[in-house]
N, C-alpha and C positions, 0 to 999 in steps of 0.2 A: 395044636400045633408045636413042634419044639422050636426053642428060639435060632436054632440054628437054619433050621427048615424054613422057617417064618425068614431070614434075612437074607437066604440064596433066593427064595422066589420072589422077593420083593427087588434085589438087586437085578435082577434077568427083566422081572417086567417093568421095573420104570425107565428103563433106557427105551421101551419101545413107544412110547405116547406122551401126550403132553397130558392125559388124562388116565391114570391107573385105577383099578378096582381089583385086588385083593379079597380074594374071599374063600376062609377059614370055615370047612364045612366039618372039623369036631371042635365045639367051644371047650374050652376050658372048663373043670367039672367044678372051680370052687371060684369065690370073687377074687380073692387074693391074686390067684392065678390071670385071671382075665386083665384087672388093672396090672400086671405087670406086662402083659402081651398089649394092652393098650399104649402105657409106657414105650416098650420097646418100638412101636408102630408109628410111633410122635417123634419118638429122637430120630428113629431110621431115618424119617422123612425131611427132617429138619439136615441132618447131615448130606443126604442127596438131593438138595434144594425142591423137593417135594413136599410142599404141606399138603396137612393130612387135614383132609375139609369136611371130612361127614364119615360117622360111624353108624354102623347098625350091627344090632346086638339084641338077641332072644331075652327078650323082658320076661317071658315067663319063668324064666331060668335065674336070672337078674332083675328083680322088682326094683331092687332099690339103687341103682344105678341112675345117677341124675339124668337131664335132659342134653346135659352138655359136658366134656371131658378135657379141663381147662379150656379154653375156646372155644372144641371141635363139639358140632352139635351131634346128638345120640338121637337115633330112631329106633324102633323094631325091624328085629329082620324079617320076625314073620315065620322063622323057622327052629325050634329048639335046638338043634348043634351049629348054626352058621352064623359065623361074622363076618362082617364088609367093612373092608377098610379102603376109601377111596383119597386118593392123593392126585393133587394139580400141579406139575412144574410151570413154571411162568415161560411164556415164549419169547426167547431172545430176537424175534423178529418183531415181535409186536410192542415191544419198549422203546424199539428204533423209531418206530414211525412217529412218534410224536415231537 
């Protein structure tokens, strides 16, 4: 997925719910491209106040990926072409109830 497409989809999806899962069905070919996409997802989430909480990626294609990217847990997506990014936006109403 091109960076521009990723950001457009994320911008639309993040406005819809407190919990957003973004699925990429064509994982990058190379680990360096994957790392760039993971970094963009992390930074985009921070800019939009939507914390990246979990990443799923194909371990069979990227066996050297650790179990975490920065502080974000990484799991196997189970599909060679699929990446999933899970974002969570704080609920402002929950913060006011304390």
